[in-house]
N, C-alpha and C positions, 0 to 999 in steps of 0.2 A: 055807655061808651059812645062818644060822638064821632062824627066823620073826621074831625081834626086829630083825634087820638090815633087813628090808623096810620101806619107807615107802609109805604110801598117800596119794594126793592127796585133798585135802578135797573135800567135795561142792560142786557148782557153785551159784552164786547163781541166783536166779530170772531175772535179766536175761540171764545167760550162757546159760541153757537156752532162753529165748525167742529169742536171737540165733542159736543153733545150729539151732533148729527152723525159723526163717525162712530161713536159708541152705539147709537141706536141702529145704524146700518150693520154694524158688526153683529149685534144680537139678532137682527133679522136674518143674516146669512147663516149663523149657527142654527137658528130655529129651522130654516129651510132644509139644511142638511139633516137635522134630526127628524124632520117629517119623512124624508126619503129613507133614512135608516129604520125608523119605526115601521114603515110600510114593508120594508124588506124583512125585518125580524118577525113581523106578525103573519107572514105568509103561510106558515105551516103550524100555527099555534093550536094546541088542544083547547077544548072548551074550558076545562078547569084552569089552565094556565092563563087564558084570556081574562077570566073573572078575577083571578089573583092579581094580575097586573093592573086591572081596572081599579081594584080596591087600593093598591099601593099608590097609584096616581091620585086617587081621591084623597088619600092620607097626605100626600105631598101638597095638595092644594090647601088643606087645613093647616099643615105645618108652615106653609108659606105666609099665612096670615100672622103667625107669631114670629117667624124668622125676620120679617122686614123690620121689626122694631130693633133687632140687635145687629143684624148683618145684611147688608145689601147683597154681598156676594153669595151668601147662602140662599137668599130669596131668588136670585137669578138662577142659581143651580137647580133649585126645586122647580122653577118655571120650565127650565129646559128638560128636566126629567118628566114632568107632566106632558110636555109636547111629545116626547118620544113614546111614552106609554099610551097616550090618547090615540095616536095614529096607529100604533100596533094593535090596540083594541078595536079600532074602527076597521082595520084590515081583517081582523079575526071575524068580526060580525058580518061584513059584506065584502068578500074578496073581489068581486066583480066591480065594485064601486071605485076601487083604487087602481085597477089595471084594466086595460082593454084587451079583449081576446080576438 
């Protein structure tokens, strides 16, 4: 394959860039909310429950690898679940690291 065989996509229009930026910022806002919710839910978690949720989150990461091929919405949902569970597990491991006393 030579350099002449490669095709490049045209630059995106201003509206497409704004739509992509709005979509990304929406995901950032949802992720931030899930970080806070995960910290709240993990505050009184038992040892066994913490490990179970950690394994569920790890399973979601593996599932996300296969989900992205079929459905972008499913992959985004799994990413948000991983965010929630990771913060809950981190809160379970070191509660003082999430809040200040």
